[in-house]
N, C-alpha and C positions, 0 to 999 in steps of 0.2 A: 486427581490425576487422571491423564489419558491418555492411551497407546496408539504410535502409529508404527504400520507395519507396510514396508514398502513390496511388491511384489510383480514378477516380471509377465512379460508377454511371450506366448511361444510361436515357432516353426515347427510341422511337421516336414521334416527333410527325408523323410519316408513312411508312408500310411500305408499297410499293406491290408489288405481288409478281407476277412473269411464272410460264407455265408453265415447269413442269417440262423441266430441259435433259439432254441424251444422261447428263452426269455425274452426274445426281441434283439437283442445286443449282437455283437460281431465280433469274434476273436479277432484282434490285430496284432501284427507288429509296426508297432509305434514308436518311430525315433525322433524322440522330442531334442529341439535346442531351444534353451531360452535364450531371449535377446534384450537389448536394452529399451525395454520400451515398459513402463512401469504405470501401474495404478498404486496409490495411498490409500491406505482402510485406517481411520483415526476411531478407535473405542474410546468413548465417555461412560461414566456411571449416569444413570437417567431412575426417573420412575418409572419407564416402561419401554420395550423395545421399540425402537425409531429408526429409520434409515432415510438417510440423504444422500444427494449427491452432485456433486458439481462436476465440470470439465465439458468437453467435444461430445454430442450425442446424449448429456447427461438426461436429456427429457425421453430417452429409450428406455432408461434402465429402472425393472421396478421398483417401486419403495414398499412394498408389503413382504408379509414373512416368504411369499415363493422366491425372493432373491437368493443368492445363494450366501451371500454374507449375514443373512438375518437365518437363513437355517444353519449354519454353522454354530452362531453362537446360541443358539436354541437345542442343538446336538452336543454340545460340550456343557452346557448347563442343565441339560437333563441328566448326564452321567454323573453328574457332581450334585444333582437335587439342587440346584439353586434354579434362583429366575432370571432369566437372560434380560435383566434391567439394563439394560445400555444404548447408548446413540452409538448409531456404528455412521459414520462419515465416511463417503467413497470419493477420490477426488482421482476423477477416469483420465489415463492419457492413452491405454490399449482401445483399440477401436472396438466398439460397441458392434456385437454381432457380426463379427470379421474372421473370423475361424482363428484366432489367435486367442482362445481362452482368459478372454476379457473377464468373464462372469467367473470361470474358477479358479480364475488368480484373486479374484473379491474372495469368494469363500475361504481360500486358501488363507489370505491376510487378514481377517476376519477370525478365523478360529485360532493364528498363533496371537493375535493380539487380545482377546480373550481371555487366553490362556496368560498371557502375561499379566493383564490389570487382575484376573480375580488371583491371580497366584493360585492356579491348579495340580500345576508340577506335571501334568500330563507325560508320559514317556515321548518319543519322535515314535516310537509305533504305535501309541494311542494313536496320535495326531493324525497319521498316516491311514489309519484304519477309520476313521472319522472322515477323511479327505474321501477315501474311497466308497461310503458310502454316500457323499454329497453326489459324485461324478465321477467320472472316467480322466478326466483332466486335472482334478482339483488337484491328487498327491504331487503328479510333477510341478504345481505349482507351487506347494510347498519346498522342493526338492530343488528345482533349477537346476543350472548348467546342463547336461549333454543324459540323456536317461533311454533306455527300451523301454517301451510301455507295453505288455502282453495281458493276455485275459482279453478284456475290454480296455483293456491301456491301464488300467489301476496297477499292475504290478510290475515293478520299476525294479532295473538292471542298472546302476550307472555307469555309463560310458565317460570314455578316455576323449579328450579333446586336446589336439597337441598344437594348438594355434588359436588365433582370432578370426572370426568370418564376417564379412561387410556385407550388410543385406540394404536392399530397399523395398520397402511397402508402399505399396499403392493400396487405398481405400475408396471402395466402391461407391456409385451414387444410395445406394438402399443395402438392406442387409439379404442375409440367407438363412433359413430356418433349419439346424444340424437336422433334425430327423426326416424333414424334408427329402434333404438332401441322401442321406441312407436311405430313404422310401424309392426314391429315384434309384440309385445303386443298385437297391433289390428287384425294380423294374427291368433295367437294363441287364441283372444277369440272369435274367428267368431264363432257365433252361438249360444253362451252362453250369458245369461242376467245377465250382471253384477250388484252389489248393488251399493248403495250409498257410497261412501267412508266415512268412520266415524274414527276420532280417536279413539285409545284403550285407555281407562281407564284405564287398570293395567299397560300400559306403561307411562302415565300420571302422576299415582303412585308415578310408582318405579323413575321418573326422579324428582320428586319432594321429594320423601326419599332419594336422593344420592344412591340408594340400586342397585349394578351393577348385582347382580345376577338375582333380581327381572326384570330389563333391560334387561336382557340377554333373559328370558323368553318369553318378548313382542315384541322384534325387527319383523318386518316384511317390504319386500320390494316386492311391485307385479309385479316390472320393472327384479326379478331376473331371472326368466326364461327366458324373452326375452333376458337378455343379456348374458345367457348360450347360448343360443342356437345360437348365432351370434357369441360367443366367448368360446367354450365348454371347453378350457384349464381352464378357470380360476375357474375350479369345484378342479382341481388338488392346484391351492393358498389354496381356501377354505378349504380342505381337510387337507394342511400342518399345517396353522394356528390353527386349531380343533386339532390336534393332539399334537401340543406343547402349548395345553391348553387353547387356547381360550375360554372363559365363551360362546361366540357366533361368529359367523362369518356368512357377507353377503357383498353383492356386493353394493356400495355405489351410491344411485342414480341409475344413467342408466349405470355406471360403464365406465369403466373395474377395476377402480380401488376397492379393497378389504380391507372390514373393520373389523378390531376383538377388540374384547371389552376384556380388561383385569382386572382382580383383585383389583391388587396394580402396582406400578412402575416395582416393581423385575420381577414379572409375564409377564409385556408387555416386558423388555429388554430380557426375554427366548425366547416368541414366534418372537421377532422381529430376534434375532440371527438365529432362526430357519426358517425362511423364509427366510433370507439371502440363507442358506446353500440349502435350496431346490430345487433350479432350476427352481421354477415355476413362478419368478418375476422378474422384472430388479430391483427394489429400495425397500429399507422399511422405513418407517419414524414413529417416535412414538411421541405423541403429548395427550395434554389433553383436557379437556371441560368441562364446558363452556368456549368459549374465547369470547371476547368483539369485537362489530363489527367496521365497519370503523371509522378511531380514527386519527385526524390530529395531528400527531409527532413533528411539530412545521415548522414554515418557516426558512428559510436558504436564505443568501443574496450573493449572487452568485459574 
């Protein structure tokens, strides 16, 4: 038998970043919104742990034990005293190194799939604890929907969303390293006292009401100046989306994917077409939010 899990991408509609902590991380107020772009992770019994990957930019995905999907399988197996003898196959549709938590999604997907395959019966709390050990964004990939992440982003509080939001995502011609973006953030913030990160009340209200105009007025990303410093061409992509009628434009997380909020599906299609012909990005995708978290789509007999 094999088990397949579908897991969504995310966009950060708010990413407030505090000063660097002694452990090197930053305290965050991170408002996650899961969007309908998905990776699938299929787990099959094997003689030893093996990772394969297919889909756009699959050649950029590590296939050794540094892959978050492999680390998730190892972490669950160690807790249960078993060997992580599985073949993990990742079907990519979330941009690689794009600031949309594709690697984190694969970790959450593999964890849920291995739990189902092995019948470990792990509680939701245990799965979330393992996710937090794997990375700051991994817990949200498991949960989906909308949530406020605090601490380094791993402590989640579910948020109400009152409607469907329409997004356009433009993928850049190269990736950006999340640690490099945080290092640039620290460099740019040197000598300034940073406030404690807090969620925007206006933004949370906009999500709860499902109001795209109010959400557009409230989105923010403290990492955006650092991402633009390292990848100045992203400013042209942001401008192209705004010129095409986007309600707002921002760098998604640490980038380099850029995100554009549209009023409705027709506006999203118009923005996407404009971005495709702008010459400022590599590929363009549309998606709606919120989306469900990691979901078992069913076992398959091999």
